[in-house]
C-alpha positions in Angstrom: 89.2 -6.5 114.1 86.6 -6.6 115.7 85.6 -9.3 118.1 81.4 -8.1 120.3 80.4 -10.7 122.4 77.0 -10.1 123.4 73.2 -10.9 125.3 69.7 -10.6 125.2 66.7 -10.6 127.4 63.2 -10.0 126.6 60.1 -9.8 128.9 56.3 -9.2 128.7 56.1 -7.5 131.9 53.3 -7.8 134.4 50.0 -6.0 132.5 50.7 -6.8 128.6 49.2 -9.1 127.1 52.1 -9.7 124.3 55.2 -9.0 124.1 55.4 -6.2 121.1 59.1 -5.8 121.5 61.5 -8.0 119.5 65.8 -7.9 118.4 67.9 -8.9 116.5 71.3 -9.7 116.2 73.0 -10.3 113.2 76.5 -9.5 113.3 78.1 -7.0 113.4 73.9 -5.9 113.2 72.7 -5.2 116.3 68.8 -4.1 116.9 65.7 -3.6 118.8 61.9 -2.6 117.8 59.4 -1.7 119.8 56.0 -2.5 118.3 53.1 0.2 118.3 49.2 -1.4 117.6 46.9 -3.8 119.3 46.3 -6.6 119.7 49.0 -8.3 118.2 49.7 -5.4 115.2 52.7 -4.1 117.9 54.1 -7.2 117.4 54.3 -8.2 113.7 55.4 -4.1 113.1 58.2 -5.0 115.0 59.1 -8.2 113.7 58.6 -7.6 109.7 61.3 -4.4 110.8 63.5 -7.3 111.8 63.2 -9.1 108.9 63.0 -7.0 106.0 66.1 -5.2 108.2 68.2 -8.2 108.4 67.5 -9.4 104.3 67.9 -6.0 103.4 71.5 -5.9 104.7 74.2 -7.4 101.9 77.2 -9.5 102.6 79.4 -7.0 101.7 77.6 -3.9 104.7 77.9 -7.0 106.8 81.5 -7.5 106.8 83.8 -6.9 109.2 86.5 -6.7 106.2 84.9 -4.0 103.9 81.6 -2.7 105.8 79.6 -0.9 103.3 76.8 0.9 106.1 75.0 3.3 103.7 73.6 0.4 102.8 71.9 0.6 106.5 70.5 3.8 104.9 68.6 1.8 102.6 67.5 -0.9 104.5 65.7 1.3 106.8 63.6 2.8 104.3 63.2 -0.5 102.6 61.7 -1.6 106.9 60.2 1.3 106.7 57.9 1.0 103.8 57.3 -2.8 105.1 55.7 -1.5 108.4 53.5 1.4 106.2 52.0 -1.6 104.1 50.3 -3.2 107.3 47.6 -0.3 108.0 45.5 1.4 105.8 46.1 4.5 104.4 44.7 7.6 107.3 44.2 5.0 109.3 45.6 6.6 113.2 45.6 2.8 114.8 47.5 1.6 111.9 50.5 -0.6 113.5 53.8 0.9 113.9 57.0 0.4 115.3 61.0 2.2 116.9 63.8 1.1 115.4 67.2 1.7 117.0 70.2 -0.3 117.2 74.1 -0.4 116.3 76.6 -1.4 113.4 80.5 -2.0 114.5 82.3 -1.1 111.7 86.3 -1.1 111.0 86.4 2.0 108.6 88.7 4.7 110.6 89.2 3.2 112.9 86.5 0.2 114.9 83.8 2.5 115.3 80.3 1.9 116.6 77.4 3.3 114.3 74.3 3.8 116.1 71.0 4.8 114.8 67.6 5.0 116.2 64.4 6.5 115.0 61.7 6.8 117.9 62.2 6.3 121.8 64.5 2.7 121.7 68.0 4.1 123.2 71.6 3.1 122.7 73.9 3.8 124.8 77.4 3.4 125.9 78.7 2.1 129.2 82.7 2.6 129.8 85.1 2.9 131.9 82.6 3.2 135.4 80.9 6.4 132.8 77.8 6.2 131.0 76.4 8.3 127.8 73.4 8.2 126.1 74.2 8.2 122.1 71.0 8.5 120.6 68.2 11.3 120.6 64.6 10.0 121.6 62.0 11.4 118.9 59.2 11.6 121.6 56.8 15.2 122.2 58.8 14.3 125.3 62.6 15.3 124.0 61.3 18.1 122.3 59.8 19.9 124.2 62.4 19.6 127.2 64.9 21.1 123.9 62.3 23.5 123.5 62.7 24.8 126.8 66.0 24.7 127.1 66.9 26.9 123.9 63.9 29.8 124.9 64.3 29.2 128.6 60.2 29.2 128.7 59.0 27.0 131.8 58.7 23.0 130.8 55.4 21.9 129.9 55.5 18.0 130.2 54.3 16.1 127.7 52.5 12.4 127.6 55.7 10.7 128.3 54.2 8.1 125.4 54.0 10.1 122.7 56.8 9.1 119.6 57.4 12.0 116.9 59.5 9.2 114.6 58.0 5.9 113.6 57.9 3.5 111.5 54.4 2.8 110.3 52.0 4.5 113.1 50.5 6.3 110.4 53.1 8.4 109.5 52.3 10.9 106.7 56.2 10.4 105.3 59.2 7.6 105.7 60.7 8.4 109.0 64.8 9.5 108.8 66.8 7.5 111.3 69.3 9.8 113.5 72.8 7.8 113.1 75.7 8.7 115.4 79.3 7.5 114.7 81.6 6.8 118.6 85.4 5.4 118.2 84.7 1.8 120.3 87.6 1.0 122.9 88.1 -2.8 124.0 86.1 -3.1 126.9 83.3 -1.2 125.8 79.4 -2.0 126.2 76.6 -0.4 124.1 73.5 -0.9 125.3 70.4 -0.8 122.9 66.7 -1.2 124.7 63.5 -0.1 124.9 61.8 2.2 126.9 60.2 -0.7 129.0 63.8 -1.0 130.2 65.1 2.9 130.1 61.7 4.5 131.0 62.0 3.2 134.5 65.8 3.0 134.9 68.3 5.9 135.5 71.8 5.7 134.1 72.4 5.0 137.5 70.7 2.4 137.5 71.8 0.7 134.8 76.0 1.4 135.8 75.1 -1.0 138.7 74.2 -3.5 136.2 77.5 -4.2 134.9 80.6 -5.1 135.9 84.0 -6.4 133.4 83.1 -9.6 135.2 79.6 -10.5 133.9 78.4 -11.9 131.0 76.7 -9.3 128.9 73.6 -12.1 128.8 73.9 -11.7 132.6 73.6 -7.9 132.3 71.0 -8.2 130.0 69.3 -10.0 132.4 70.2 -8.3 135.2 68.2 -5.0 133.3 65.1 -6.3 132.8 65.4 -7.9 136.4 65.9 -4.2 138.1 63.3 -2.8 135.3 60.2 -5.2 136.6 61.6 -4.5 139.5 61.1 -0.5 139.5 57.8 -1.6 138.2 57.4 -1.0 134.8 54.4 -1.3 133.3 55.7 -2.3 129.8 58.0 -4.7 126.9 60.7 -4.5 128.3 63.9 -5.4 126.6 67.8 -5.6 127.1 70.0 -6.3 123.9 73.8 -5.5 125.4 76.9 -5.8 123.2 80.8 -5.7 124.8 83.6 -4.6 122.6 85.6 -8.2 123.8 88.5 -7.4 121.4 89.6 -4.4 119.2 92.3 -3.7 116.9 93.7 -1.3 115.2 91.4 1.3 116.7 93.2 5.3 115.9 91.8 6.7 119.1 94.0 7.9 121.8 92.0 9.9 123.8 89.9 9.8 127.4 88.5 6.3 126.8 85.2 7.3 129.3 82.3 6.6 127.7 80.9 11.0 128.7 83.9 11.4 127.1 84.1 9.6 123.9 83.4 12.0 120.9 79.8 11.2 119.1 79.6 12.7 115.8 76.3 12.4 113.9 76.2 11.3 110.9 73.9 10.9 107.7 75.8 7.7 105.6 74.8 7.8 101.6 71.8 6.1 100.6 73.3 3.2 97.9 70.6 4.2 95.7 72.0 8.1 95.3 75.5 6.7 95.2 75.3 5.0 92.2 73.1 7.0 90.1 76.0 9.7 90.7 78.7 7.5 89.1 
């Protein structure tokens, strides 16, 4: 059994004319989307993605007793198709959005099932340590991985170029990454847009966290810190605390930095039905 408490804050920031970030809480589903596009198109893209994600998941998929996380794959595909339909085919200025979040599930013990497309991030915070659960889909991340793999000098591309997104004239529907992490009581998961993580280090994020602070207070503090640090983007922080966790099978070191993180690919429901 899993019981969570959460808090969320979003701010337009000092420069933008609209807030293109959106967030969703439909327990046990938590998500953030960071829209891209001129005027209000980015806002439309992020809200569309989360609305479709919310309605595409059945009550069974969101059941705390017998969840069906495989439906998440099809729901994200539906959201990607809906966002893609907002723009003209081949239009380089077509609206788009990132998508990042977590689904709390109780299969083989309580776990966080984290998913992402784009450069919004999820972090796990536990026992005074922090680890990034997601990998950015960005030109900057690819450049870092290339330099690490080959030993070549790191050539920094623009930090705002993402390589996967919903919509945004991507040539094909994006594939999300999925990671399973054992859940322990007291865990915090932060889901945030790049308006937050782009200006705050892991140490900055940890400084906003305390056992006495509620998730809402932590979310407020993170957005305030991002604004004080000079972010020029919309800022969104969604914080989830595992308040009560019963039945955990994990008996290892519960620090976030050493917790297992297992890449997975849930089977799409449509494929599972064809296989019967």
